[in-house]
C-alpha positions as CSV (number, residue, x, y, z in Angstrom):
1,X,0.1,0.1,0.2
2,X,1.4,3.5,-0.9
3,X,1.6,5.9,1.8
4,X,-0.8,8.7,2.1
5,X,-0.9,12.1,3.3
6,X,-3.3,12.4,6.2
7,X,-5.9,14.9,6.3
8,X,-5.6,17.6,9.0
9,X,-8.0,16.9,11.8
10,X,-8.9,20.9,11.9
11,X,-8.9,23.8,9.7
12,X,-5.7,25.6,8.5
13,X,-6.6,28.3,10.5
14,X,-7.5,26.5,13.7
15,X,-4.3,27.2,15.7
16,X,-4.5,31.0,15.1
17,X,-2.9,33.1,16.6
18,X,-0.1,30.7,17.4
19,X,0.5,29.2,14.1
20,X,-0.6,31.0,11.0
21,X,-3.1,29.5,8.5
22,X,-0.6,30.0,5.6
23,X,2.2,28.5,7.1
24,X,-0.1,25.3,8.3
25,X,-1.4,25.0,4.4
26,X,2.0,25.2,3.3
27,X,3.7,22.8,6.0
28,X,0.9,20.2,5.4
29,X,0.3,20.4,1.7
30,X,3.6,21.3,0.4
31,X,6.2,20.0,2.7
32,X,4.4,16.8,4.2
33,X,2.8,16.2,0.8
34,X,6.6,16.1,-0.8
35,X,7.7,13.7,1.9
36,X,4.8,11.5,1.1
37,X,5.3,11.5,-2.7
38,X,9.2,11.1,-2.3
39,X,9.0,8.0,0.2
40,X,6.6,6.3,-2.4
41,X,8.9,6.9,-5.3
42,X,11.8,5.6,-3.4
43,X,9.8,2.6,-2.3
44,X,8.6,2.0,-6.0
45,X,12.1,0.7,-6.4
46,X,11.9,-2.0,-4.2
47,X,8.2,-2.7,-4.1
48,X,8.4,-5.5,-1.6
49,X,9.2,-2.6,0.9
50,X,5.6,-1.4,0.5
51,X,4.6,-4.3,2.8
52,X,6.4,-3.1,5.8
53,X,5.3,-0.5,8.3
54,X,7.0,2.8,8.1
55,X,8.2,2.8,11.8
56,X,9.7,-0.8,11.1
57,X,11.6,0.5,8.4
58,X,12.9,3.6,10.2
59,X,13.9,1.5,13.2
60,X,15.9,-0.7,10.9
61,X,17.2,1.4,8.3
62,X,20.4,-1.0,7.7
63,X,18.0,-3.4,6.0
64,X,16.6,-0.8,3.5
65,X,18.8,-1.0,0.3
66,X,21.6,1.4,0.1
67,X,20.1,3.2,-3.3
68,X,17.1,4.4,-1.3
69,X,18.1,4.3,2.2
70,X,18.8,8.2,2.4
71,X,15.5,9.0,0.8
72,X,13.5,6.5,3.0
73,X,15.3,7.9,6.3
74,X,14.5,11.7,5.1
75,X,11.1,11.1,3.6
76,X,9.9,8.3,5.9
77,X,11.0,10.1,8.8
78,X,9.6,13.5,7.4
79,X,6.3,11.5,6.8
80,X,6.2,9.9,10.3
81,X,7.2,12.9,12.4
82,X,4.6,15.2,10.6
83,X,1.6,12.5,10.9
84,X,2.2,12.8,14.9
85,X,2.7,16.5,14.9
86,X,-0.8,17.4,13.4
87,X,-2.5,15.2,16.0
88,X,-1.0,16.6,19.3
89,X,-2.2,19.9,18.4
90,X,-5.8,21.5,18.4
91,X,-7.9,24.6,18.4
92,X,-8.1,26.1,21.8
93,X,-5.5,24.0,23.2
94,X,-2.5,24.5,25.9
95,X,-2.8,24.2,29.5
96,X,-1.2,21.3,31.3
97,X,-1.7,17.5,31.1
98,X,-3.5,15.9,33.7
99,X,-3.5,12.1,35.2
100,X,-0.8,9.7,34.7
101,X,1.3,11.8,32.0
102,X,1.3,14.7,34.5
103,X,2.7,12.3,37.2
104,X,5.0,11.0,35.1
105,X,6.2,14.5,33.8
106,X,6.4,15.6,37.5
107,X,8.5,12.3,38.6
108,X,10.6,12.7,35.5
109,X,11.4,16.5,35.6
110,X,10.3,17.8,39.0
111,X,7.4,20.0,37.5
112,X,5.7,20.6,34.4
113,X,7.5,24.1,34.4
114,X,10.9,22.4,34.4
115,X,9.8,20.0,31.6
116,X,8.4,22.8,29.5
117,X,11.6,24.7,29.9
118,X,13.8,21.7,28.8
119,X,11.9,20.8,25.7
120,X,12.0,24.3,24.7
121,X,15.7,24.6,25.3
122,X,16.1,21.2,23.1
123,X,14.2,23.1,20.4
124,X,16.2,26.2,20.6
125,X,19.5,24.5,20.9
126,X,19.0,22.2,17.9
127,X,21.3,23.4,15.5
128,X,20.0,23.9,12.1
129,X,16.8,21.8,11.3
130,X,15.4,19.2,13.4
131,X,13.1,18.4,16.2
132,X,12.6,18.3,19.9
133,X,11.0,15.6,21.5
134,X,9.3,13.9,24.8
135,X,10.1,10.4,24.5
136,X,9.7,7.1,26.7
137,X,13.1,5.7,27.0
138,X,14.5,2.2,26.9
139,X,14.2,2.2,30.8
140,X,10.7,3.3,30.5
141,X,10.9,6.6,32.2
142,X,10.4,10.0,30.1
143,X,13.2,12.0,28.6
144,X,13.8,15.0,26.4
145,X,16.1,14.9,23.5
146,X,16.4,16.1,19.8
147,X,17.2,15.0,16.4
148,X,18.5,16.6,13.2
149,X,16.5,16.9,10.0
150,X,13.6,14.4,10.0
151,X,15.2,11.9,11.9
152,X,13.1,10.0,14.7
153,X,14.3,8.8,18.2
154,X,13.2,5.6,17.1
155,X,16.1,5.3,14.7
156,X,19.1,3.8,16.2
157,X,21.6,6.0,16.8
158,X,20.3,9.5,16.0
159,X,19.3,10.9,19.0
160,X,21.4,11.6,22.3
161,X,18.4,9.5,24.3
162,X,17.0,6.9,22.2
163,X,13.2,6.0,22.7
164,X,9.5,6.1,21.3
165,X,8.2,9.5,20.9
166,X,5.2,10.8,23.0
167,X,5.4,14.4,21.5
168,X,7.5,16.4,19.5
169,X,8.1,19.8,18.2
170,X,9.2,20.8,14.5
171,X,11.9,23.6,14.3
172,X,12.5,23.5,10.8
173,X,12.2,27.1,9.5
174,X,9.3,26.1,7.3
175,X,7.3,25.5,10.5
176,X,7.4,29.2,11.9
177,X,9.4,31.5,9.6
178,X,6.2,33.2,7.9
179,X,5.1,34.4,11.3
180,X,8.0,34.4,13.3
181,X,11.0,35.0,11.0
182,X,14.2,34.2,12.8
183,X,12.5,34.1,16.1
184,X,12.4,30.6,17.1
185,X,11.8,31.0,20.6
186,X,8.7,33.1,20.1
187,X,7.3,30.5,18.1
188,X,8.0,27.6,20.5
189,X,6.5,29.9,23.2
190,X,3.4,30.0,21.1
191,X,3.3,26.4,20.2
192,X,2.8,25.3,24.1
193,X,-0.8,27.1,23.5
194,X,-1.8,24.7,20.4
195,X,-1.1,21.6,22.5
196,X,-4.0,18.5,22.7
197,X,-3.2,16.9,26.0
198,X,-5.7,14.4,25.4
199,X,-4.2,13.2,22.4
200,X,-0.8,13.5,24.0
201,X,-1.8,11.4,26.9
202,X,-3.2,8.6,25.0
203,X,-0.1,8.1,22.9
204,X,1.6,8.1,26.4
205,X,-0.7,5.4,27.7
206,X,-0.1,3.4,24.5
207,X,3.5,3.6,24.7
208,X,3.5,2.3,28.3
209,X,1.6,-0.7,27.7
């Protein structure tokens, strides 16, 4: 089965004023759309790989043929990362998590405020393009890490701390430049006001099973 661009679960303007509609339209349709197109084109060269799940492909990149490995890493990572990114935001989002996720964050970082500061710092200190992540590490505990380009923490050896993503923030310039220009910190501060904590908590619960 060819990979498909998922529909946004809200309108392009739903995250205003924090993320502008034009950025969402271009980011989803052009950038994410290109990752899907390029991923399918790469896999078409080895059609048997269409049978494998995307996470399985990315987790074991060494098994991907040399001639398409880079394309699968970059475009497959972009597809996987963005497919998560759209779902963890919503109109009228923000605030703080509750329940098990809140308890896990407090246990790992001491407080939500400290976690927020650590994830924002990870986004700010990621040189060039990339992502900052909250992950469940191999020890089952929450941790903050970052990855370059469209790499995902499930890929072997790409993150300082490997693990499964609970949530992540895109710090490529295409995610914020129309509205915030070079002020990445302003974008990150605004992004916290878009978060869908119910979805993020559901992702955490699934990963903990």
